[in-house]
VONUMI-293975 format. One line per 3 residues: number of its first residue (from 1); for each residue z, x, y of N, C-alpha, C, O. Coordinates in pm, 1 decimal, m for minus. Example, Ala and Ser with C-alpha at 12.3 -4.5 7.8 and 13.67 -1.06 7.14 Angstrom:
// residues 2
1) 780.0 1319.0 m569.0 780.0 1230.0 m450.0 780.0 1320.0 m330.0 846.5 1423.6 m331.9; 708.0 1285.0 m225.0 714.0 1367.0 m106.0 787.0 1290.0 3.0 803.9 1340.9 113.8 $
END
This chain:
// residues 99
1) 306.2 m9993.0 12343.5 179.8 m9990.9 12420.9 224.7 m10062.6 12556.8 303.2 m10157.1 12565.1; 158.8 m9998.2 12661.0 190.7 m10045.3 12777.9 54.5 m10127.6 12834.0 m35.7 m10060.2 12883.6; 43.1 m10249.3 12827.0 m75.6 m10315.9 12850.9 m47.4 m10461.1 12900.5 27.2 m10538.7 12840.7 $
4) m114.8 m10490.6 13016.8 m82.4 m10631.1 13067.4 m193.9 m10709.5 13105.2 m287.6 m10658.2 13166.4; m192.4 m10823.5 13075.7 m312.8 m10917.2 13103.2 m268.6 m11030.0 13185.7 m188.4 m11103.4 13128.0; m296.7 m11060.2 13294.1 m248.3 m11164.4 13382.4 m364.6 m11242.8 13464.1 m449.0 m11185.8 13533.3 $
7) m356.3 m11365.6 13447.1 m452.4 m11462.1 13512.2 m377.8 m11505.5 13656.5 m280.2 m11580.1 13663.8; m442.3 m11445.2 13762.7 m360.7 m11470.5 13892.0 m475.2 m11467.8 13990.7 m594.7 m11459.7 13962.1; m427.6 m11474.7 14096.9 m507.4 m11488.6 14229.2 m455.7 m11390.0 14333.0 m338.0 m11354.1 14334.0 $
10) m543.3 m11348.5 14417.4 m488.6 m11257.5 14526.8 m441.6 m11319.5 14635.2 m522.9 m11394.1 14689.8; m311.7 m11310.2 14694.2 m261.6 m11378.9 14795.5 m240.2 m11286.2 14920.1 m218.9 m11342.4 15027.5; m243.2 m11177.7 14916.5 m234.4 m11073.4 15024.5 m303.6 m10955.4 14969.9 m308.2 m10938.6 14848.1 $
13) m372.2 m10850.2 15074.7 m433.9 m10750.1 15051.9 m447.4 m10650.7 15154.5 m504.3 m10685.3 15258.0; m405.2 m10533.6 15143.8 m397.4 m10410.0 15242.0 m527.6 m10353.5 15243.9 m610.3 m10369.2 15154.1; m546.2 m10281.2 15357.8 m676.0 m10205.7 15372.6 m664.1 m10109.3 15264.5 m555.2 m10075.5 15218.2 $
16) m800.2 m10055.5 15215.7 m812.5 m9947.9 15122.0 m743.7 m9800.6 15179.1 m768.1 m9767.7 15295.2; m676.8 m9733.4 15112.4 m636.1 m9605.6 15147.7 m684.5 m9491.2 15044.5 m741.6 m9523.2 14940.3; m661.6 m9368.4 15075.1 m713.0 m9271.0 15001.6 m628.3 m9146.5 14981.8 m579.3 m9084.4 15076.1 $
19) m613.5 m9113.0 14853.1 m523.0 m9003.9 14804.3 m569.4 m8891.4 14862.6 m684.0 m8890.3 14907.6; m484.5 m8775.8 14870.8 m536.7 m8651.3 14932.1 m657.5 m8607.7 14851.4 m745.4 m8553.2 14918.3; m677.9 m8619.3 14733.3 m796.8 m8605.1 14658.2 m908.2 m8665.1 14670.9 m1012.5 m8626.4 14618.2 $
22) m893.1 m8798.3 14765.5 m1013.1 m8861.5 14800.8 m1027.2 m8988.5 14720.4 m1126.6 m9058.5 14739.5; m943.8 m9020.7 14639.7 m960.3 m9141.8 14543.0 m904.5 m9257.9 14639.8 m803.8 m9252.7 14710.3; m990.1 m9357.3 14626.0 m959.4 m9480.0 14693.0 m861.8 m9566.8 14615.7 m877.5 m9596.1 14497.2 $
25) m763.1 m9604.6 14688.7 m657.5 m9695.8 14637.7 m660.8 m9854.0 14711.0 m645.6 m9870.3 14832.1; m679.0 m9942.2 14633.3 m664.1 m10088.4 14680.4 m508.9 m10134.0 14642.9 m458.9 m10102.7 14534.9; m440.9 m10208.2 14739.2 m331.7 m10273.3 14710.9 m328.7 m10426.8 14733.8 m395.5 m10477.2 14824.1 $
28) m262.0 m10490.0 14663.0 m258.9 m10640.8 14695.6 m139.1 m10691.7 14634.8 m64.7 m10622.2 14565.7; m117.3 m10833.5 14665.0 m9.5 m10901.1 14586.3 m83.0 m11011.3 14512.6 m165.4 m11079.7 14573.5; m56.7 m11031.7 14382.8 m100.1 m11125.8 14293.8 3.0 m11246.5 14283.3 125.8 m11237.9 14284.8 $
31) m78.8 m11366.1 14271.9 19.8 m11496.5 14245.9 m21.4 m11566.8 14126.9 m137.9 m11602.8 14110.1; 75.3 m11588.0 14040.4 55.7 m11651.3 13900.0 134.9 m11786.1 13883.8 255.7 m11795.6 13905.6; 60.9 m11880.3 13846.7 142.8 m12009.6 13806.2 96.1 m12056.4 13673.7 m21.6 m12037.7 13642.7 $
34) 178.0 m12115.5 13592.9 154.2 m12159.9 13484.3 260.9 m12243.2 13413.2 372.7 m12253.9 13463.4; 230.0 m12301.3 13300.0 327.2 m12369.0 13223.9 312.6 m12313.1 13082.3 209.2 m12324.4 13016.5; 450.4 m12237.3 13030.4 449.6 m12219.6 12908.6 560.4 m12291.1 12820.0 656.1 m12356.3 12861.6 $
37) 530.2 m12267.5 12706.0 651.5 m12322.9 12599.6 716.7 m12198.5 12537.1 664.2 m12103.5 12479.1; 877.1 m12231.8 12571.4 954.7 m12122.9 12540.0 1065.2 m12195.1 12452.6 1125.6 m12288.1 12506.0; 1097.5 m12158.9 12318.8 1185.5 m12215.3 12241.0 1183.1 m12354.1 12244.6 1287.9 m12417.6 12257.2 $
40) 1047.5 m12421.3 12232.6 1015.9 m12555.3 12214.8 1028.0 m12639.1 12336.7 1015.3 m12761.3 12330.8; 1054.0 m12571.0 12455.1 1070.7 m12640.8 12587.3 953.8 m12593.8 12685.1 924.4 m12475.9 12705.4; 896.1 m12697.3 12738.8 796.6 m12658.1 12843.7 865.7 m12591.1 12974.7 964.0 m12644.2 13026.3 $
43) 816.0 m12487.2 13018.8 875.9 m12415.7 13150.3 762.3 m12371.3 13236.0 666.2 m12309.0 13190.7; 776.8 m12407.3 13369.0 703.9 m12378.3 13480.4 727.4 m12233.7 13512.7 842.8 m12193.1 13526.8; 622.2 m12152.4 13525.4 635.0 m11991.8 13564.3 570.6 m11980.7 13663.3 457.2 m12027.7 13653.6 $
46) 604.8 m11922.3 13788.3 560.3 m11893.9 13906.7 603.3 m11751.8 13958.8 723.2 m11725.1 13967.6; 512.9 m11666.6 13991.2 553.5 m11529.6 14019.7 467.0 m11466.7 14118.9 351.5 m11508.7 14124.5; 504.5 m11368.2 14202.5 417.6 m11304.3 14273.1 443.3 m11139.4 14227.8 558.5 m11105.4 14201.0 $
49) 357.2 m11062.0 14222.2 344.4 m10916.6 14180.5 257.5 m10839.0 14263.6 144.1 m10872.4 14298.0; 327.3 m10716.4 14298.7 236.4 m10618.0 14359.8 151.5 m10536.5 14270.7 195.7 m10490.3 14165.5; 30.6 m10518.1 14310.8 m49.8 m10438.0 14221.2 m146.0 m10353.6 14305.2 m174.4 m10380.3 14422.0 $
52) m191.3 m10254.8 14239.4 m289.0 m10149.8 14276.1 m406.2 m10120.6 14189.5 m404.0 m10144.0 14068.7; m514.3 m10066.6 14254.3 m629.0 m10046.4 14184.0 m683.7 m9912.1 14230.0 m699.8 m9894.6 14350.7; m713.3 m9816.9 14144.0 m773.9 m9672.4 14196.3 m910.3 m9644.3 14144.4 m952.5 m9693.2 14039.7 $
55) m972.3 m9570.5 14214.8 m1102.3 m9544.0 14184.7 m1224.1 m9656.0 14189.5 m1236.7 m9728.9 14287.9; m1298.0 m9662.5 14094.6 m1395.8 m9760.7 14087.8 m1323.5 m9910.7 14079.1 m1373.1 m9999.9 14148.0; m1230.4 m9935.0 14012.6 m1150.0 m10049.7 14020.4 m1100.9 m10109.5 14154.2 m1074.7 m10228.8 14169.3 $
58) m1090.6 m10009.2 14254.9 m1035.8 m10048.3 14386.6 m1165.8 m10125.2 14455.2 m1149.8 m10216.5 14536.3; m1280.8 m10083.7 14418.3 m1396.0 m10156.3 14495.3 m1416.0 m10304.1 14436.5 m1453.7 m10398.2 14506.3; m1387.4 m10313.1 14304.9 m1386.0 m10436.8 14253.8 m1284.4 m10535.6 14294.6 m1300.8 m10657.4 14300.3 $
61) m1170.7 m10464.9 14324.0 m1053.0 m10542.8 14364.5 m1058.3 m10591.7 14498.8 m997.3 m10692.7 14533.9; m1136.0 m10516.6 14581.6 m1169.1 m10551.9 14729.0 m1279.2 m10648.8 14730.8 m1290.5 m10718.9 14831.4; m1361.9 m10663.0 14633.8 m1473.3 m10770.4 14629.9 m1417.0 m10904.8 14559.8 m1480.6 m11010.2 14559.9 $
64) m1299.8 m10889.7 14504.4 m1226.7 m11045.0 14449.7 m1217.0 m11124.1 14572.0 m1209.4 m11068.3 14681.5; m1216.8 m11240.1 14560.4 m1206.7 m11343.4 14665.6 m1065.0 m11378.9 14641.7 m1006.9 m11388.0 14533.5; m1015.0 m11399.1 14773.1 m872.7 m11454.5 14800.1 m860.9 m11578.2 14742.0 m950.6 m11660.5 14760.4 $
67) m746.3 m11610.5 14661.5 m729.5 m11748.2 14616.6 m809.7 m11782.7 14489.3 m796.3 m11890.3 14430.9; m898.3 m11680.0 14447.8 m991.0 m11713.2 14317.8 m923.8 m11657.2 14183.0 m908.2 m11537.4 14159.5; m889.9 m11752.6 14106.1 m846.4 m11682.2 13972.6 m911.7 m11615.3 13898.8 m1021.4 m11650.7 13855.6 $
70) m851.8 m11500.6 13870.0 m922.9 m11372.9 13810.1 m815.1 m11334.7 13679.9 m694.7 m11359.5 13685.9; m871.8 m11279.6 13579.9 m811.9 m11225.9 13471.5 m803.0 m11073.8 13495.7 m902.5 m11002.3 13484.0; m674.8 m11023.5 13531.7 m647.0 m10881.5 13562.4 m586.2 m10826.7 13431.1 m503.5 m10884.9 13360.9 $
73) m649.7 m10685.6 13406.3 m596.8 m10601.6 13289.6 m543.3 m10474.2 13345.6 m593.3 m10424.4 13446.5; m446.3 m10422.0 13284.7 m402.5 m10306.4 13338.0 m265.0 m10268.8 13257.8 m242.7 m10304.4 13142.1; m181.3 m10195.3 13334.3 m38.7 m10148.0 13288.8 60.9 m10133.0 13407.8 26.2 m10121.1 13525.3 $
76) 188.8 m10135.1 13362.1 284.3 m10146.0 13449.8 336.9 m9997.0 13474.8 336.0 m9914.7 13383.3; 378.0 m9969.6 13590.0 446.4 m9829.1 13619.6 541.8 m9847.0 13723.3 542.4 m9948.4 13793.2; 627.6 m9747.4 13737.7 715.3 m9745.5 13848.1 644.2 m9745.9 13971.1 526.1 m9711.3 13969.8 $
79) 701.9 m9781.7 14082.7 643.7 m9777.3 14230.4 619.5 m9628.4 14261.4 516.7 m9580.1 14308.8; 722.6 m9569.8 14229.4 746.9 m9403.9 14254.8 829.0 m9340.7 14153.3 882.8 m9417.9 14073.9; 848.5 m9224.0 14140.2 929.0 m9143.5 14049.0 1047.7 m9219.0 14043.7 1070.9 m9278.6 13938.6 $
82) 1136.8 m9229.0 14148.6 1266.1 m9283.4 14143.2 1307.1 m9425.4 14164.1 1421.4 m9470.0 14174.0; 1193.0 m9488.2 14168.8 1194.2 m9643.4 14207.1 1243.7 m9720.2 14063.3 1224.3 m9672.2 13951.6; 1311.0 m9848.2 14089.7 1329.4 m9921.5 13983.3 1226.6 m10036.4 13979.3 1213.4 m10112.8 13883.7 $
85) 1160.5 m10040.2 14085.4 1041.4 m10172.2 14111.8 929.2 m10120.5 14031.9 900.9 m10000.7 14029.7; 867.9 m10207.4 13968.9 737.8 m10209.3 13894.6 624.7 m10237.6 13976.1 643.1 m10308.9 14074.7; 511.0 m10194.0 13951.9 385.8 m10228.0 14002.6 257.7 m10231.8 13894.0 238.6 m10135.9 13819.2 $
88) 187.3 m10328.8 13892.1 78.3 m10353.0 13821.2 m32.4 m10267.6 13841.6 m98.9 m10296.5 13941.0; m67.6 m10179.1 13781.4 m206.8 m10100.1 13797.2 m316.3 m10159.6 13713.8 m319.0 m10161.5 13590.8; m418.0 m10214.3 13806.8 m533.0 m10284.4 13753.1 m631.7 m10192.2 13717.9 m665.2 m10102.1 13794.8 $
91) m695.0 m10212.7 13575.2 m783.3 m10111.7 13528.4 m920.3 m10206.5 13513.5 m1033.3 m10157.8 13514.8; m896.1 m10333.0 13500.9 m1027.4 m10428.0 13483.5 m994.4 m10563.0 13543.9 m881.4 m10607.6 13564.2; m1097.0 m10614.2 13566.5 m1084.8 m10768.4 13621.2 m1209.6 m10847.4 13590.3 m1323.4 m10800.9 13585.3 $
94) m1174.3 m10971.3 13570.4 m1275.0 m11067.0 13529.2 m1246.5 m11206.3 13606.8 m1135.0 m11258.5 13605.9; m1352.3 m11258.4 13670.6 m1341.4 m11371.3 13756.9 m1356.2 m11488.2 13642.1 m1457.4 m11490.1 13572.2; m1261.4 m11576.5 13626.6 m1243.9 m11681.7 13558.7 m1324.2 m11805.0 13608.9 m1336.0 m11898.1 13529.3 $
97) m1382.9 m11816.4 13736.8 m1458.5 m11911.7 13806.2 m1368.2 m12041.4 13858.3 m1412.9 m12150.3 13894.6; m1224.2 m11998.5 13851.9 m1151.3 m12127.6 13911.0 m1083.9 m12076.9 14050.8 m1049.5 m11961.5 14076.1; m1073.9 m12187.0 14132.5 m1021.5 m12160.3 14259.7 m852.9 m12213.3 14239.1 m773.7 m12204.7 14332.9 $
END
C-alpha cells in the first residue's frame, strides 16, 4: 500500500495551474520537523518535500495557511515517468491548530 501521512507546514506555494483537461493542480513545498526514537536513540528529523494536490484537494491546499501545521494524507509517486525524484500527492488535509 502506498499511503503517506505527514504533519507539516507549507513553506512555499506556486500559483494554481490547470491540466489540459481543466483539472486544477496546486503545488507547494512542505516542511516537517520532529524528534523520533530509532533503535532506542532520540533523533531529530527535519525535511522539506515537494507536494501537489489535484481537483478539489487543490482548493483546500490553496486555503491552508503558510506555516500552519497540518496533517497531510496522500501517496508518493515519481515526478514524471522517467524521474527518480518523488512527489507527495496530497488527497486529504486536516488543520492541527498548531503554528
